[in-house]
N, C-alpha and C positions, 0 to 999 in steps of 0.2 A: 161241513165241516170246516173251520175254521184254524191256523197251525195252533190258536190258545189250545183250542178244544180238544184237537187232536193229541197236544205235549199235556196238557190234566188228563185227559183219559189213558194213556200211557204209563203215567207215572200214580193214578189211581188202578191201575192193573197190576203196577208192579208193587204197589203197597201192600194188594189185596193178595199174593205172590205167596207169600209166607203165612198167612190165615188158609188159605187153600191146603197147604201143606204141612199145615202142623196136626191134620190128625193121623190115626194109624192106615197104613195101608192105601198111601196116594197113589192112584192111578199112574202107571207107566204110557208113556203116547204111544198109540197104536201105530206110528209111524216111523218110530224110533228117533232116537235122539242122538244127537254126534257132537263133539265139542267143534266149537266154529270163533278165529279169530285172526287179527290180520291188522289193515291200517286201512285209516279211512282217508278219501283225498277230494279237496273242493277246486277244478280250474289247476290240478295240477299242484296244488301246495296240502301240508295235512292238516285234517283239521285240529283247530282246538279242543284242547279237554275241557268238558260240560257240555255237547252235543250228547243228547240223546240218540240212539238209534234202534228201529225196532223192526224185527224179521217177524211177516206176517207169512204163513204158510197159503200158497196159491190157491184157488178153486176152493170147496167147501171144508168145513173141517178143520182140525189143526187148534195150533194156539200159539199164539206169536209169542216170538223171545223179546229180548233186551238188551242193551249193551249203552255202557255210558262211555264215550269218548276221552280216553287217558291222553297225558303228554303225547308230543309228537305223533297224536294221530292214532295211536295204538287199541283197539278194544276187543274186548272176550266179552261171548255172546252168555247170557244164563237164562236158562228155560225156567227155572224155579229158584228158591232160596236154598236147595239142595243139591242143584244138579246144575251143571255148566252146560252149556250149549243149545242147540237148536235142533227142530224136526228137520231129517233132511228131504228133501226133495226141493222143489219149485219154490221159490220165497219172493217174497217182494218185501223191498228195503228203505224204509222212509226214515227222516234224520230232522230233528227239531230241536229250539235252543228252548228254556224255560229261565225264564230270571229267576221266578222264585227259588228254583233248584239253583241257583249260580249266585243266592246273597242278592238279588239285584243288579247283578250288572248285566248291562245291554251286549248284545251278539257281537263279539269281536269282529272289530272293522276289516272291511273284505269280505266277509262270509252272511253279511245280512241277507242276501238272496235265496243262499243256500236252504234256510227254512220253509221258503217261499216257494221255492221251486219243487220240492223234494218232500215237503212236508203232510201228503196226502198218498193213499192206496192208489188212484189215478196217476201220478207222476212218479210214483216208486219205481228204483230200479227193479231189475229181478235178474236173479239169479239162480243157477244149480246147487246145490249143495248134498254130497255123499261122503261118504265114509274115505273115500279116495280124495275126494278135495272139500276141506275144512280151513285152509288158510288162504283168506284174500286180499287183496286191495281194494277198497270198495272206492270206486272212482267216479265220482259225482261231475259230471262236466257242466259247465257255466251254460244257462241258458239264456 
């Protein structure tokens, strides 16, 4: 799966989340959901606004959450349209840029390799989230 497919799949997933939770009695995660926020840096510099971060539970089962990077590299994960956070436990963290979502803007200078290096689950960062550990500085080193 190339970067474009990854981003498109993530955006389709985010688009479908409100539909999935519009019915009555949406299921809660069996793993539990905790709020997650923080900052994201690449090679020691805050990641510019507009990148999309995906948090995918490691192992089988579970549902991904996503966040759009804001000014200053800040992010806040969304589990669904109605619930903030991520499923707790071991997560694989990917990041990507989508020109369409960013009104055709190219990847900001100095961050071109970020999506290529960390845009797939095979190259993802791994973090562990629990109720006591919900604020992170996601640090993506230059490869």
